[in-house]
Residue frames relative to the residue before (quaternion, step in Angstrom):
aa qw qx qy qz dx dy dz
M 1.0000 0.0000 0.0000 0.0000 0.00 0.00 0.00
V 0.1669 -0.8250 0.5310 0.0977 3.48 -1.02 0.76
T 0.5562 -0.6697 0.3737 0.3203 3.48 -0.80 0.93
K 0.0259 -0.7857 0.6179 0.0155 3.53 -0.90 0.98
A 0.4834 -0.6538 0.4781 0.3322 3.65 -1.17 0.50
L 0.0440 -0.8315 0.5463 -0.0908 3.55 -0.28 1.42
L 0.5894 -0.5700 0.4596 0.3412 3.54 -1.22 0.51
V 0.0416 -0.8039 0.5934 -0.0006 3.59 -0.82 1.00
V 0.6239 -0.5302 0.4269 0.3838 3.54 -1.25 0.37
W 0.4252 -0.7246 0.5011 0.2077 3.64 -0.67 1.11
L 0.0195 0.7940 -0.6073 -0.0206 3.78 -0.38 1.04
S 0.0144 0.8066 -0.5882 0.0572 3.49 -0.77 1.04
P 0.6523 -0.4958 0.3815 0.4279 3.56 -1.31 0.40
A 0.4577 -0.7573 0.4040 0.2319 3.45 -0.96 0.68
V 0.7112 0.4976 -0.2698 0.4168 3.51 0.71 -1.45
G 0.8352 0.2951 -0.1774 0.4289 3.62 -0.83 0.86
V 0.6132 0.5560 -0.2887 0.4812 3.44 1.51 -0.56
R 0.4545 -0.6694 0.5310 0.2516 3.66 -1.11 0.71
M 0.1006 -0.7558 0.6437 0.0647 3.51 -1.13 0.85
Y 0.2156 -0.7643 0.5984 0.1061 3.50 -0.95 1.08
V 0.1865 -0.7444 0.6388 0.0551 3.37 -1.38 0.86
G 0.2052 -0.7018 0.6703 0.1269 3.41 -1.09 0.92
T 0.1299 -0.8173 0.5612 0.0156 3.45 -1.20 0.82
F 0.4449 -0.6203 0.5295 0.3700 3.62 -1.04 0.17
T 0.2696 -0.8146 0.5071 0.0814 3.57 -0.78 1.03
E 0.7227 0.3849 -0.1916 0.5411 3.45 1.24 -0.21
E 0.4965 -0.5928 0.5124 0.3735 3.58 -1.28 0.39
L 0.0341 -0.7883 0.6113 -0.0611 3.68 -0.62 1.19
N 0.5484 -0.6621 0.3853 0.3355 3.53 -1.02 1.07
W 0.7228 0.4083 -0.2716 0.4870 3.75 0.97 -0.39
V 0.6917 0.3732 -0.3508 0.5092 3.66 1.16 0.26
D 0.2723 -0.7972 0.5245 0.1236 3.46 -0.98 1.09
G 0.4638 0.6963 -0.4154 0.3570 3.49 1.41 -0.04
T 0.5326 -0.5745 0.4922 0.3796 3.51 -1.33 0.00
P 0.5787 -0.5846 0.4094 0.3947 3.76 -0.85 0.71
G 0.2672 -0.7905 0.5376 0.1215 3.48 -0.87 0.89
P 0.7232 -0.5060 0.2953 0.3658 3.57 -1.31 -0.13
G 0.5777 -0.5687 0.3749 0.4498 3.54 1.45 -0.30
L 0.7724 -0.2110 0.1599 0.5772 3.58 0.42 -1.27
R 0.0084 -0.7938 0.5975 -0.1131 3.56 -0.65 1.18
S 0.0931 -0.7731 0.6213 0.0875 3.52 -1.12 0.63
Y 0.1483 -0.7395 0.6552 0.0427 3.47 -1.51 0.48
E 0.3387 -0.6705 0.6113 0.2492 3.59 -1.20 0.49
L 0.4371 -0.7050 0.5231 0.1956 3.41 -1.02 1.04
G 0.1210 -0.7994 0.5853 0.0613 3.58 -0.80 0.98
E 0.7468 -0.2914 0.3049 0.5141 3.52 -1.39 -0.26
D 0.8719 0.1094 -0.0675 0.4725 3.56 -1.18 0.89
G 0.6823 -0.5328 0.3289 0.3773 3.54 1.06 0.53
E 0.3918 0.7044 -0.4934 0.3268 3.58 1.33 0.23
L 0.2705 -0.7741 0.5579 0.1278 3.64 -0.82 0.87
S 0.4666 -0.6951 0.4905 0.2418 3.54 -1.05 0.82
E 0.7095 -0.3512 0.3488 0.5015 3.53 -1.28 -0.11
P 0.3842 -0.7411 0.4631 0.2978 3.75 -0.76 0.65
I 0.2740 -0.6229 0.7086 0.1867 3.59 -1.57 0.31
D 0.1297 -0.7001 0.6975 0.0810 3.62 -0.97 0.96
Y 0.1325 -0.7163 0.6847 0.0227 3.45 -1.51 0.90
E 0.5393 -0.5626 0.5214 0.3475 3.47 -1.47 0.54
A 0.3724 -0.7611 0.5076 0.1562 3.61 -0.64 1.19
G 0.2970 -0.7533 0.5057 0.2977 3.50 1.09 -0.93
T 0.7508 0.2253 -0.1280 0.6075 3.57 1.21 0.12
S 0.4338 -0.6944 0.5185 0.2464 3.49 -1.22 0.67
N 0.8375 0.1703 -0.1206 0.5050 3.66 -1.04 0.63
P 0.1692 0.7953 -0.5791 0.0599 3.75 0.57 0.66
A 0.2601 -0.8221 0.5048 0.0409 3.41 -0.43 1.45
W 0.8108 0.0621 -0.0531 0.5796 3.49 1.33 -0.48
L 0.1821 -0.7579 0.6226 0.0693 3.67 -1.07 0.70
L 0.0545 -0.7567 0.6510 -0.0249 3.46 -1.09 1.01
T 0.1189 -0.8075 0.5778 0.0043 3.40 -0.69 1.19
T 0.1582 -0.7219 0.6705 0.0652 3.53 -1.36 0.86
E 0.7014 -0.4465 0.2917 0.4729 3.50 -1.09 0.01
T 0.7838 0.2996 -0.1649 0.5183 3.66 1.03 -0.55
T 0.8148 0.2802 -0.0374 0.5062 3.60 0.98 -0.73
M 0.1329 -0.7430 0.6415 0.1370 3.49 -1.10 0.74
Y 0.1928 -0.7848 0.5780 0.1133 3.49 -1.09 0.86
A 0.1379 -0.8009 0.5773 0.0794 3.66 -0.71 0.86
A 0.1904 -0.7926 0.5742 0.0770 3.51 -1.06 1.01
G 0.2081 0.7664 -0.5734 0.2012 3.51 -0.59 1.18
E 0.8055 -0.1389 0.0902 0.5689 3.60 -0.75 -0.87
T 0.7508 0.0610 -0.1256 0.6456 3.49 1.35 -0.41
I 0.4537 -0.6396 0.5111 0.3520 3.62 -1.19 -0.05
V 0.0916 -0.8318 0.5473 0.0079 3.49 -0.79 0.99
A 0.2589 -0.7540 0.5865 0.1431 3.58 -0.96 0.73
L 0.0438 -0.8200 0.5705 0.0123 3.70 -0.66 0.93
N 0.3897 -0.6493 0.5578 0.3396 3.64 -1.03 0.47
R 0.4093 -0.7203 0.5068 0.2383 3.45 -0.91 1.14
S 0.6013 0.5801 -0.4121 0.3636 3.69 0.84 -0.10
D 0.8203 0.0587 -0.0184 0.5687 3.54 1.04 -0.76
F 0.4149 -0.7627 0.4040 0.2880 3.50 1.50 0.16
E 0.2697 0.7123 -0.5600 0.3259 3.58 1.09 0.95
I 0.4572 -0.6846 0.5136 0.2419 3.40 -0.98 1.08
L 0.2739 -0.7726 0.5642 0.0983 3.61 -0.74 1.39
S 0.8021 -0.1842 0.1621 0.5444 3.74 0.68 -0.85
I 0.1560 -0.7880 0.5849 0.1121 3.38 -1.21 0.54
A 0.1108 -0.8035 0.5828 0.0503 3.69 -0.97 0.73
D 0.0366 -0.7586 0.6504 0.0146 3.39 -1.24 0.72
A 0.3136 -0.8035 0.4978 0.0904 3.44 -0.62 1.31
G 0.3966 -0.7403 0.4478 0.3069 3.50 1.43 -0.34
V 0.5979 0.5226 -0.3692 0.4828 3.72 1.14 0.43
G 0.6921 -0.4521 0.3193 0.4634 3.75 0.96 0.52
S 0.7723 -0.4142 0.3214 0.3588 3.30 -1.52 0.27
A 0.2927 -0.7126 0.5879 0.2467 3.59 -1.10 0.78
V 0.2270 -0.8009 0.5434 0.1084 3.48 -1.24 0.68
H 0.8402 0.0736 -0.0738 0.5321 3.38 1.35 -0.10
L 0.1948 -0.8341 0.5138 0.0492 3.73 -0.69 0.81
S 0.0060 0.7471 -0.6641 -0.0268 3.54 -1.24 0.65
E 0.2921 -0.7331 0.5816 0.1972 3.56 -1.16 0.59
Y 0.0823 0.7920 -0.6013 0.0657 3.67 -1.00 0.69
D 0.8708 -0.1407 0.0591 0.4674 3.49 -0.93 1.12
N 0.7125 -0.4545 0.2053 0.4935 3.59 0.94 1.13
Y 0.5728 0.5027 -0.3955 0.5127 3.62 1.16 0.56
L 0.2637 -0.7272 0.6058 0.1863 3.30 -1.43 0.43
L 0.1789 -0.7808 0.5877 0.1138 3.56 -0.74 0.92
A 0.0595 -0.8071 0.5858 0.0432 3.60 -1.08 0.62
A 0.2746 -0.7308 0.6058 0.1536 3.54 -1.21 0.61
H 0.1283 -0.7958 0.5910 0.0299 3.67 -0.74 1.05
Y 0.3112 -0.8095 0.4758 0.1467 3.49 -0.24 1.35
G 0.7072 0.4425 -0.2322 0.5001 3.61 0.81 -1.12
G 0.7589 0.3892 -0.2540 0.4562 3.57 0.79 -0.79
G 0.4311 -0.7285 0.4735 0.2433 3.63 1.19 0.12
A 0.6232 0.5587 -0.2808 0.4697 3.56 1.03 0.78
V 0.1927 -0.7290 0.6410 0.1434 3.48 -1.40 0.28
T 0.1363 -0.7982 0.5843 0.0541 3.56 -0.93 0.88
V 0.1514 -0.7538 0.6266 0.1279 3.61 -1.37 0.32
Y 0.1799 -0.7863 0.5904 0.0275 3.48 -0.97 1.17
A 0.3787 -0.5990 0.6459 0.2839 3.48 -1.43 0.46
L 0.3858 -0.7425 0.4980 0.2280 3.58 -1.12 0.43
D 0.8521 0.2388 -0.1436 0.4431 3.49 -1.35 0.21
P 0.3515 -0.5978 -0.5836 0.4224 1.50 0.89 2.40
L 0.7025 -0.4443 0.3655 0.4189 3.48 -1.56 0.25
T 0.0589 0.7844 -0.6101 0.0948 3.49 -0.80 1.21
L 0.4294 -0.6992 0.5066 0.2646 3.59 -0.74 1.10
V 0.1444 -0.7751 0.6135 0.0442 3.44 -1.01 1.15
Q 0.8232 -0.0442 0.0748 0.5610 3.63 0.87 -0.81
T 0.1216 -0.7516 0.6463 0.0518 3.55 -1.18 0.85
I 0.0649 -0.7670 0.6372 0.0390 3.61 -0.87 0.94
I 0.0592 -0.7801 0.6226 0.0184 3.72 -0.62 1.03
F 0.2826 -0.7612 0.5720 0.1165 3.45 -0.72 1.25
D 0.0228 -0.8254 0.5636 -0.0222 3.65 -0.92 1.08
D 0.4937 0.7003 -0.3784 0.3503 3.49 1.46 0.39
V 0.5585 0.5998 -0.3664 0.4405 3.67 1.06 0.53
Q 0.0770 0.7856 -0.6090 0.0779 3.44 -0.88 1.15
G 0.1982 0.8009 -0.5090 0.2453 3.53 0.50 1.22
T 0.4970 -0.6054 0.5424 0.3038 3.46 -1.43 -0.64
G 0.8182 0.2184 -0.1502 0.5102 3.55 -1.20 0.52
R 0.8374 -0.1404 0.1560 0.5047 3.53 -0.98 -0.87
Q 0.6999 0.4377 -0.2625 0.4997 3.57 1.44 -0.03
S 0.3624 0.7693 -0.4406 0.2878 3.43 1.52 0.38
S 0.7978 0.0798 -0.0563 0.5949 3.58 1.30 -0.30
A 0.6939 -0.4483 0.3636 0.4305 3.56 -1.27 0.16
H 0.0696 0.7957 -0.6013 0.0226 3.65 -0.90 0.76
P 0.1161 -0.8008 0.5859 0.0438 3.68 0.24 1.23
H 0.2219 -0.8229 0.5193 0.0630 3.57 -0.66 1.22
A 0.8361 -0.0267 0.0046 0.5479 3.42 1.10 -0.31
I 0.1461 -0.7959 0.5754 0.1186 3.81 -0.99 0.16
Y 0.1032 -0.7744 0.6228 -0.0416 3.55 -0.87 1.10
A 0.2059 -0.7429 0.6306 0.0898 3.52 -1.32 0.90
S 0.1034 0.7482 -0.6518 0.0684 3.43 -1.05 0.78
G 0.8223 -0.0468 0.0103 0.5670 3.59 -0.73 1.11
D 0.7575 -0.2925 0.2716 0.5166 3.61 -0.79 -0.99
D 0.5833 0.5888 -0.3319 0.4505 3.65 1.35 0.17
V 0.0842 -0.7739 0.6252 0.0564 3.62 -0.97 0.83
Y 0.1360 -0.7987 0.5859 0.0187 3.64 -0.85 0.89
V 0.0450 -0.7995 0.5979 -0.0372 3.46 -0.84 1.08
P 0.2558 -0.7622 0.5796 0.1327 3.62 -0.47 1.12
D 0.1315 -0.8258 0.5482 0.0126 3.72 -0.47 1.19
L 0.2717 -0.7959 0.5094 0.1821 3.65 -0.01 1.15
G 0.7193 0.4209 -0.3195 0.4510 3.70 0.86 -0.69
A 0.7097 0.4741 -0.2842 0.4368 3.64 0.92 -0.61
D 0.2903 -0.7574 0.5210 0.2659 3.62 1.27 -0.46
K 0.6327 0.4681 -0.3851 0.4819 3.59 0.74 1.16
I 0.3689 -0.6757 0.5939 0.2336 3.41 -1.21 0.41
R 0.1727 -0.8264 0.5177 0.1385 3.58 0.14 1.26
R 0.2487 -0.7891 0.5586 0.0581 3.56 -1.21 0.95
F 0.0033 0.8181 -0.5751 -0.0049 3.62 -0.72 0.77
V 0.3168 -0.7004 0.5994 0.2232 3.71 -1.14 0.41
W 0.3666 -0.7079 0.5495 0.2502 3.67 -0.78 0.93
N 0.0083 -0.7955 0.6050 -0.0320 3.61 -0.82 1.00
T 0.8164 -0.2037 0.0375 0.5391 3.55 -0.05 1.50
T 0.8242 -0.1291 0.1669 0.5255 3.52 0.11 -1.36
V 0.7804 0.3465 -0.1598 0.4953 3.59 1.26 -0.19
L 0.4331 -0.6684 0.5198 0.3089 3.57 -1.19 0.40
E 0.1590 -0.7888 0.5875 0.0856 3.49 -1.18 0.92
Q 0.5374 -0.6690 0.3879 0.3363 3.63 -0.61 0.80
S 0.0377 -0.7689 0.6367 0.0442 3.61 -0.89 0.78
E 0.7542 -0.3720 0.2968 0.4525 3.53 -1.42 -0.34
D 0.3454 -0.7373 0.5514 0.1817 3.49 -0.86 1.21
V 0.3390 -0.6948 0.5780 0.2614 3.59 -1.34 0.31
E 0.2357 -0.8174 0.5106 0.1251 3.50 -0.46 1.19
V 0.1671 -0.8023 0.5722 0.0327 3.64 -0.70 1.02
A 0.7596 -0.4377 0.2793 0.3918 3.57 -1.47 0.31
A 0.5288 -0.6666 0.4278 0.3050 3.53 -0.86 0.87
G 0.8169 0.1915 -0.1973 0.5071 3.55 -0.76 1.15
S 0.4953 0.6895 -0.4181 0.3231 3.59 1.36 0.15
G 0.3178 -0.8277 0.4356 0.1555 3.66 1.17 -0.44
P 0.0820 0.8212 -0.5628 -0.0470 3.74 0.74 0.63
R 0.2288 -0.8054 0.5457 0.0344 3.60 -1.04 1.12
H 0.8152 -0.0351 0.0754 0.5731 3.60 0.77 -0.93
L 0.2031 -0.7143 0.6488 0.1663 3.70 -1.38 0.34
A 0.1579 -0.7235 0.6676 0.0775 3.28 -1.52 0.55
F 0.2515 -0.8000 0.5369 0.0926 3.71 -0.70 0.99
H 0.3650 -0.6937 0.5629 0.2622 3.63 -0.83 0.74
S 0.5746 -0.6296 0.4035 0.3324 3.46 -1.10 0.72
S 0.5727 0.5910 -0.3799 0.4224 3.69 1.17 -0.33
G 0.4195 -0.7217 0.4451 0.3240 3.56 1.25 -0.42
E 0.6313 0.5702 -0.3294 0.4097 3.61 1.27 -0.13
W 0.8051 0.1909 -0.1412 0.5435 3.60 1.14 -0.13
V 0.1741 -0.7434 0.6445 0.0415 3.43 -1.30 0.78
F 0.1344 -0.8166 0.5550 0.0845 3.54 -1.00 0.76
A 0.2379 -0.7783 0.5753 0.0817 3.69 -0.63 1.14
L 0.1595 -0.7457 0.6401 0.0939 3.34 -1.21 1.00
F 0.2992 -0.7734 0.5560 0.0573 3.51 -0.77 1.27
E 0.3544 -0.7797 0.4863 0.1728 3.64 -0.35 1.19
L 0.7888 0.3779 -0.2109 0.4364 3.54 0.56 -1.06
S 0.7162 0.3790 -0.2465 0.5317 3.71 1.06 -0.55
N 0.2592 -0.8054 0.4746 0.2426 3.65 1.25 -0.22
E 0.4160 0.6683 -0.4910 0.3732 3.39 0.55 1.48
I 0.2966 -0.6871 0.6320 0.2010 3.41 -1.42 0.25
A 0.0147 -0.8099 0.5840 0.0531 3.69 -0.75 0.70
S 0.1771 -0.7825 0.5678 0.1842 3.67 -0.95 0.66
Y 0.2302 -0.7653 0.6007 0.0201 3.42 -1.18 1.04
S 0.3099 -0.6719 0.6338 0.2255 3.67 -0.98 0.64
V 0.3096 -0.7730 0.5368 0.1354 3.41 -1.11 0.96
N 0.3285 -0.7971 0.4898 0.1296 3.55 -0.31 1.28
F 0.6654 -0.5286 0.3455 0.3980 3.55 -1.27 0.46
D 0.7093 0.4514 -0.2504 0.4800 3.57 1.00 -0.72
G 0.6236 -0.6022 0.3126 0.3882 3.61 1.35 0.15
S 0.5057 0.6494 -0.3986 0.4046 3.48 1.44 -0.11
L 0.3672 -0.7337 0.5447 0.1738 3.64 -1.20 0.50
S 0.1374 -0.7839 0.6042 0.0390 3.44 -0.96 1.00
Y 0.3955 -0.7363 0.4935 0.2406 3.64 -0.62 1.07
A 0.2097 -0.8021 0.5558 0.0612 3.39 -1.15 0.95
S 0.8059 -0.1213 0.2100 0.5400 3.48 0.69 -1.32
S 0.0332 -0.8210 0.5606 0.1027 3.57 -1.11 0.13
A 0.0127 -0.7924 0.6089 0.0342 3.75 -1.11 0.31
S 0.5291 -0.6151 0.5009 0.3012 3.55 -1.24 0.80
T 0.5073 -0.6187 0.5539 0.2305 3.54 -1.30 0.91
L 0.6926 0.5075 -0.2528 0.4460 3.56 1.07 -0.90
V 0.2572 -0.7938 0.5100 0.2089 3.68 1.19 -0.17
D 0.7971 -0.2348 0.1724 0.5289 3.71 -0.18 -1.15
Q 0.6144 0.5422 -0.3403 0.4613 3.54 1.19 0.50
P 0.0563 -0.8355 0.5464 -0.0157 3.57 0.54 1.14
S 0.1393 0.7968 -0.5856 0.0523 3.58 -1.09 0.53
D 0.4867 -0.6691 0.4833 0.2860 3.59 -1.13 0.59
N 0.7082 0.4025 -0.2188 0.5373 3.54 1.34 -0.35
Q 0.4352 0.6725 -0.4445 0.4009 3.52 0.71 1.25
T 0.1212 0.7164 -0.6865 0.0276 3.67 -1.31 0.63
A 0.4830 -0.6456 0.5415 0.2381 3.41 -1.15 0.98
G 0.2805 -0.8086 0.5015 0.1264 3.61 -0.99 0.76
A 0.8161 -0.1323 0.1255 0.5483 3.59 0.26 -1.31
I 0.1896 -0.7728 0.6035 0.0512 3.51 -1.38 0.55
Y 0.0077 -0.7528 0.6576 -0.0261 3.53 -1.03 0.95
V 0.2479 -0.7105 0.6373 0.1661 3.46 -1.49 0.18
S 0.0426 0.7778 -0.6247 0.0541 3.58 -0.90 0.82
G 0.8179 -0.0799 0.0167 0.5695 3.64 -0.34 1.16
T 0.7640 -0.2924 0.2155 0.5333 3.53 -0.51 -1.08
Y 0.5803 0.5843 -0.3767 0.4242 3.64 1.26 0.17
V 0.1712 -0.7380 0.6401 0.1279 3.57 -1.17 0.72
L 0.0904 -0.8032 0.5867 0.0486 3.56 -0.70 0.86
A 0.0514 0.7948 -0.6032 0.0426 3.58 -1.01 0.71
S 0.3881 -0.7430 0.5066 0.2018 3.51 -1.22 0.61
N 0.2463 -0.7711 0.5768 0.1099 3.51 -1.27 0.70
R 0.1381 -0.8363 0.5306 -0.0022 3.57 -0.79 1.12
G 0.5590 0.5766 -0.4247 0.4178 3.55 -0.73 0.87
D 0.8090 -0.0935 0.1648 0.5564 3.46 -1.19 -1.09
H 0.7804 0.2280 -0.1080 0.5721 3.65 1.02 -0.72
N 0.1300 -0.7974 0.5887 -0.0275 3.60 -0.46 1.44
S 0.3454 0.7665 -0.4862 0.2382 3.65 -0.23 1.08
V 0.3076 -0.6220 0.6561 0.2969 3.51 -1.36 -0.03
V 0.1725 -0.7567 0.6293 0.0403 3.58 -0.88 1.24
V 0.1709 -0.7720 0.6099 0.0535 3.60 -1.07 0.78
F 0.0960 -0.7506 0.6537 -0.0051 3.50 -1.20 1.03
E 0.2429 -0.7227 0.6121 0.2098 3.47 -1.28 0.32
A 0.2779 -0.7873 0.5339 0.1338 3.55 -0.71 1.17
N 0.3072 -0.6605 0.6391 0.2468 3.51 -1.16 0.68
L 0.2681 -0.8178 0.4935 0.1257 3.54 -0.58 1.19
T 0.5372 0.4965 -0.4466 0.5152 3.52 1.31 0.56
T 0.8067 0.2533 -0.1598 0.5094 3.73 0.63 -0.89
G 0.4829 -0.6476 0.4865 0.3329 3.71 0.98 -0.47
A 0.4254 0.7096 -0.4581 0.3250 3.66 1.24 -0.11
L 0.1819 -0.7938 0.5696 0.1113 3.49 -1.08 0.79
A 0.1222 -0.7886 0.5996 0.0604 3.63 -0.62 1.08
F 0.4995 -0.6576 0.5011 0.2588 3.60 -1.06 1.06
V 0.1413 -0.7925 0.5906 0.0561 3.56 -1.07 0.87
S 0.7914 -0.1871 0.1713 0.5562 3.55 0.74 -1.11
D 0.1568 -0.7171 0.6759 0.0650 3.52 -1.43 0.54
T 0.0023 0.8192 -0.5704 0.0596 3.67 -0.60 1.28
D 0.4622 -0.6610 0.5240 0.2735 3.47 -0.87 0.94
T 0.3711 -0.7373 0.5310 0.1915 3.61 -0.98 0.87
E 0.3525 -0.7709 0.4648 0.2558 3.67 1.13 0.11
G 0.6817 0.3622 -0.2813 0.5701 3.46 1.06 1.04
L 0.5110 -0.6650 0.4597 0.2921 3.47 -1.37 -0.08
T 0.8578 -0.0102 -0.0586 0.5106 3.58 -0.95 0.94
P 0.0945 -0.7875 0.6080 -0.0363 3.53 0.11 1.45
R 0.0946 -0.8342 0.5379 0.0765 3.59 0.08 1.30
D 0.7978 0.1189 -0.0444 0.5894 3.73 1.05 -0.67
F 0.0540 0.7814 -0.6169 -0.0771 3.43 -1.34 0.11
L 0.2745 -0.7744 0.5571 0.1208 3.57 -1.09 0.70
L 0.2049 -0.7532 0.6211 0.0700 3.61 -1.03 1.05
T 0.0936 -0.7676 0.6228 0.1190 3.61 -1.01 0.78
E 0.6854 -0.5657 0.2932 0.3525 3.36 -1.31 0.59
D 0.6698 0.4501 -0.2786 0.5207 3.58 1.22 -0.36
G 0.6916 -0.5995 0.2390 0.3243 3.56 1.10 0.67
L 0.4605 0.6345 -0.4708 0.4046 3.60 1.13 0.62
L 0.1147 -0.7335 0.6689 0.0378 3.57 -1.00 0.90
L 0.0838 -0.7875 0.6105 0.0092 3.59 -0.68 1.14
V 0.1397 -0.8384 0.5259 0.0312 3.56 -0.59 0.97
A 0.2552 -0.7834 0.5533 0.1225 3.51 -0.80 1.14
N 0.1058 -0.7853 0.6090 0.0355 3.66 -0.19 1.22
Q 0.3906 -0.7556 0.4998 0.1638 3.59 -0.17 1.58
D 0.8294 0.3237 -0.1838 0.4166 3.77 0.30 -1.18
S 0.7418 0.3610 -0.3143 0.4697 3.67 1.11 0.06
D 0.4554 -0.7505 0.3765 0.2959 3.37 1.57 0.48
T 0.5546 0.6033 -0.3711 0.4367 3.76 1.03 0.91
I 0.1934 -0.7067 0.6647 0.1460 3.39 -1.39 0.60
V 0.0664 -0.8250 0.5610 -0.0163 3.63 -0.56 1.08
S 0.3034 -0.7911 0.5225 0.0954 3.43 -1.00 1.09
F 0.0460 -0.7809 0.6229 -0.0090 3.56 -1.04 0.95
Y 0.3652 -0.6326 0.6077 0.3117 3.52 -1.48 0.19
F 0.1414 -0.7729 0.6129 0.0833 3.53 -1.13 0.82
S 0.2909 -0.8021 0.5109 0.1050 3.55 -0.72 1.14
E 0.3276 -0.7442 0.5482 0.1956 3.57 -0.59 1.15
E 0.6315 0.5622 -0.3625 0.3922 3.68 1.07 -0.44
D 0.8547 0.0760 -0.0371 0.5122 3.51 0.92 -0.78
G 0.5550 -0.6970 0.3391 0.3018 3.52 1.33 0.28
L 0.5189 0.6374 -0.3950 0.4104 3.58 1.40 0.18
L 0.2944 -0.7407 0.5876 0.1391 3.49 -1.33 0.70
S 0.0273 -0.7686 0.6390 0.0078 3.63 -0.97 0.85
R 0.5351 -0.6274 0.4740 0.3088 3.56 -1.22 0.72
T 0.3965 -0.6730 0.5868 0.2134 3.55 -1.20 0.80
P 0.5803 -0.5770 0.4493 0.3584 3.46 -1.31 0.30
A 0.4816 0.6975 -0.4415 0.2942 3.66 1.14 -0.15
N 0.5611 -0.6097 0.4466 0.3376 3.45 -1.21 0.72
V 0.5225 -0.5685 0.5310 0.3489 3.57 -1.33 0.34
T 0.2657 -0.7450 0.5962 0.1378 3.55 -0.86 1.01
V 0.2525 -0.7435 0.6070 0.1223 3.44 -1.06 0.88
V 0.1881 0.7284 -0.6415 0.1503 3.63 -0.95 0.94
G 0.5420 -0.6676 0.4189 0.2917 3.76 -0.81 0.79
S 0.8555 -0.1432 0.0960 0.4883 3.53 -0.86 1.11
P 0.0582 0.7855 -0.6137 0.0555 3.69 0.30 1.15
A 0.2473 -0.7951 0.5479 0.0797 3.49 -0.93 1.18
C 0.7975 -0.0539 0.1133 0.5901 3.58 0.93 -0.94
L 0.2671 -0.7244 0.6326 0.0609 3.47 -1.46 0.85
T 0.1471 0.7568 -0.6310 0.0862 3.54 -1.22 0.79
L 0.3973 -0.6942 0.5449 0.2517 3.46 -1.24 0.36
């Protein structure tokens, strides 16, 4: 394996930093939480205590994902919006006409978006947001949630772009060619597994895939040419199987891989990864004290903040890099309608 520069979770100091929350703003048939403000921020205090909130105009309904750069925040919802981070003025709005965006990535001064409902990915030039490319996937003939393509996220690494497609049971792979994406060799996964998100290790040698429908994590080694080789997998449910479960979010910190479970069992589960073989060893499983933990945020000083979508709460935990265990902080539970994503 050869080291590549890959996207990693951004770990930042907690106290005094502002955290941003994207929320669902409408009553949706798959969300049981109360409609929220759209875009809200809090200052992080000691032990994960959150300040009084500040609400902003997101410029789109149901922002399911927020992406921050040094100067700009991008919100993915019914449309894609660029906001100035200094005053949250709306800079530009883009609509590709392929349904709501659920995930964003920035690469080489371009914005990449995954559109779950529209079965597509899009590419935008920046300043202002200008549509450059739309790729619609029509190669899926399944049933239920897998009756059509459902790209759930998009990740850029070097000249490679990876798209976990829940509907297609594959991790689609593209190569970046100047301003557009070109199809490369896909990673086929188990039928019915439903890939949702990826998390890349800082070494560049490993990527961990989260499968929403089968409630599993799989490790893949990253080859020099950007292709992925399967190594190992583990269930996120450990010893608590259920028919009412879907995996939510995944992050990597050091040798630890963290993922959220949603449904009858709402938790953050932690595994330790062997960075030689890719094997995953169970470490801990912690209740999130809320319903449907759609996303969570980890800071470099060990705070883990969980967005419980269907109980309208954000809950704070300590995460130990020494043993991979979670423990509740003394911070109060923060109430916000239908939190969907967290970022700094």
